[in-house]
N, C-alpha and C positions, 0 to 999 in steps of 0.2 A: 758565710759557710752554710750550703743547706744543708738543712740537720737527713742521716740517711733514714730509709726507710724502712720499715720494720719488719724483720723476715715473717715469712707466710706459714701459719702454723703447716705442720707436717702431717698428713692425713686425711680422708676423705669425708661431708658430713653422713651420720647415718641415719636411718630412719627414727631413731631418737624416740622408741616407744619406751615409757618405763611407766611402774604401781606403784604404791606406796605397797613397803613390804615384800616387793620383790626378790630382790640379793638377801633376806634374813637369813638363808644359811648359810651362804659364803661368809656374811657379817660373824656370827657366832661363831662361827669354826675358825676367824683370824682369832677375834677375840679371844678362846680357851683355846688356842696351839699356840698363838704367838701375839698372846698381850703381854707377855714379859719382855720381850723385845721391843716394843711400844716404852713399856716401863723403865727400861734402861739405858732410852736413846737419849742423850742432850739436849735435842731438838727432836721430839716426835710426832714430823708432819705426816702426811697421808692423802693419798692425792687417790680422788674418785675421777676415772679418767671416762669422758664422754659418757658424764650420770644423763644428758638425753632431753625431752623438751620442758621435764619439772626437774628441780632438784629434789626432790624426797628424797633419795638412794644418797647423795653429801650427807643431806641433815642428818638421817636415820645414821649412818655409819659415824659419823662425833660422837653420836648419843652411844650405840655399843662398844666405841672406843672407850668414851670416859668411864664406863664401867670397870674396865682393865686398866685405864691408863689413864689418870687424870688431867695430866699435862696436855695430852693427845690435840692435836690440830689436822683438820681437812679441809685441802685446799682442792672443790670441783672445777675441773677442769673439762673444758668443749670447746668443738672446733666451727660450730654454728651460733654467730654474737646475736640473735636474736634471741637466742637462747640463755646466753650471757645475760644480758640486758633483762632478760624475766626472771634470773634467779638471786640478782643482789639483794631485790627486797628481802630476801630470807636470808642475808648475813648475818652472822650475832660474832659474840668472843668464840674464836678458834673454828670459826668455819667464815672463809672467801670461795669466793668464784673470780676466775681467768679464764680468757679467752684462750686457746691453746690446742695442741692436736699431740703428738707422739712427743715434741721436742720436753715435751713436762716443764713449760714456760714458768718456774722458778727460783728463783734461787739458794735455795736450800736441797740436797741428796735426798732424798723422800726415803722414811723409812719405810714405807709401803707405797707402792701403785696398786691400785684396782682396775682393771680395765674389763665390766662384765657385757658380753652379748656387742663389744666392740668391733672384734675382726671378724665375727657374725656372718660379713656382707663384704670379707678380701678373700682372695684366692688364697688356696692353700697356699704356693709359692711366694706367697708374698708375709707369714708368718716368721717365721725366721730372720727377717731383717728387724721388724716389727722387735720380737722380743730382744733381738743386743740391745737395738737401741731404746727401748725402754731397761733392759738389764743397766746397763752402763751409768742411766740418770741416778740406778739405785746406794744408799748409802755403801760405803764399801766394806769388806768383812776389815776387819783388824784383828788377826790372829796373837797377837797379843795381851789383847784382851780378852778373848776368847770369843766375839762375839762376832756371828755368820755374815753381818752386814743386811742391807732391806732386801724386801719383798716385794718380788711382782703376781700378783695373781690373777688371772686371766685364763675365762672363762664363757661357759653360755646357759642361761637357765629359761625355763617356760614363763609364761606370760602374767603369771601369780608365784612364781617360785616353788612350787611342788616338787620337780625335777630340777638337777642343778651337777653340772660334771667342769671341775676348774685344774687347771696345771699350776701347780706353786713355783716361784724361780726365783734364786738368786742370783749379786753378779756373776757369777760363774755359769748360769746358765737353766735350765729345768731340772726340779727334784723329786715333786710329786704327782698323783694324779690322785684328788678325790670325787666319789660318786659320793652324792646326796638325794635322799625324795623324802615325802611325806608319805610313810609305809602304809597308807590306807588306802591311798592311790595307787599300790602298786601291785599290776600282776605279775612281772614275771620282772628281774634284773635288766633284761635287755630292752625295756622298755625306756633307759638312758639312754639307749644308743642313737636316739631323735637329736641329744641334746652335749654330743661331746664334743667338745672346742673345735675348731678349726683344722688344728693340727693335727687331727684325729679323726674327725665327724668322715673322711673320704674313705678312712683307712680300716674301715669297718668290713672288711672281704677278707675271703681266705686266704689263710699265708700271713696274715697280717697278726702282730701280738695284740693288737686290742680287739681282733672276730676271737679267737681262743679263750680270752678273759671272759668277756659275755659270756662266749657257748658253757664254759666250767662253770660259770656263776648260775644261769640258768639250771643247770645240772644241779649243782650244790643248792640249790632252791627245791627244786622239784624232790630232793630226797631229804628235802629239811620240810616236809609237807607237814609231817604229821607234828610239827613244833605251831601249827599253824592254829591248833583248839586252844593254844597257849595265847595267840597272840600274833600281830605282825610282825613286832616287834621281835618278838624270841626270836621265827622264824627266822627274821633277818640275822640273828647273831648267830646264831648257830650254824646259817648259809655262811658265813663271814669266816668263822672261827673252823670252816673245812676247807674254805679257800687257804690259808693259812699253810697247810702241806703241802702246797705247789705253786704260790703267789708267795711276792712279798709286803704284804700288808705289815704298816710300820703302826698304827695304832691298835687301839686295845679296845674292849669290850663299851670304854666312860664312851667312846667316839661311838661307838656301831649303836650302842640306843638310842643315836640321835637319830640313826638311818643312811649310815655314814661309811665311808671304806675308805682308806690311803693308798695305794700301793707307790712304789719306788717307779720315778718318770722312764727306765731305762727298762724295764717290761715293760712297759707297753709302747714303747717310743717305736716309730715309723719302721720300719724295714729298710735301709739305704738310704 
């Protein structure tokens, strides 16, 4: 009998740009906000989807997750076979690399899928289908046990990780949007607009919620200018505190101090 050919990976090859520490803000947020999810999981598998031309982000993800979940394991998934071959020497206990794409070629239902700077090169109209496919691969929610299921974190950052915006999704779909920045490099909050994920970046136009939010963010930042004498962190905290009067911010000062703010997805979702 002729063996059946392996299915082709789903997706297209990206540029593969990567740098050490590029995803540290996303990693630290995952560890701090969702570390308990990994600790409670019977099989705490995380996927670094589209890690790029070098495996640094997968190596770093394992190190950061293990600070909060010592049993965590990471699978780096890349659609370009040569990149997988180049990563194999970096395999170690808890870290392996696999050839694949959006189908997530592992037998487990992962607790975490991180897809950073992957959809940037896709069309906006393709995002929803990719989200659905990836969310369908997540560990399912268990209402009886009070567990919310796995987590997909999908977003975009600059080349050295100073500015980053990501969407967090569960098996049911998108939940939150997080804006994160190195405060010392920020002139105004709307500077983050260039790093909006693909689902939002073309919606930063009048009449769309994300445009209104960034407008209000800049106004609150300008109003908080007197706090700049105490440092950029205090100005950011004051700015976000003012935003909570009109926008559904879901985190608090502990995360704001890190140069972050997280809102419910529904508040920023594209109209129509």
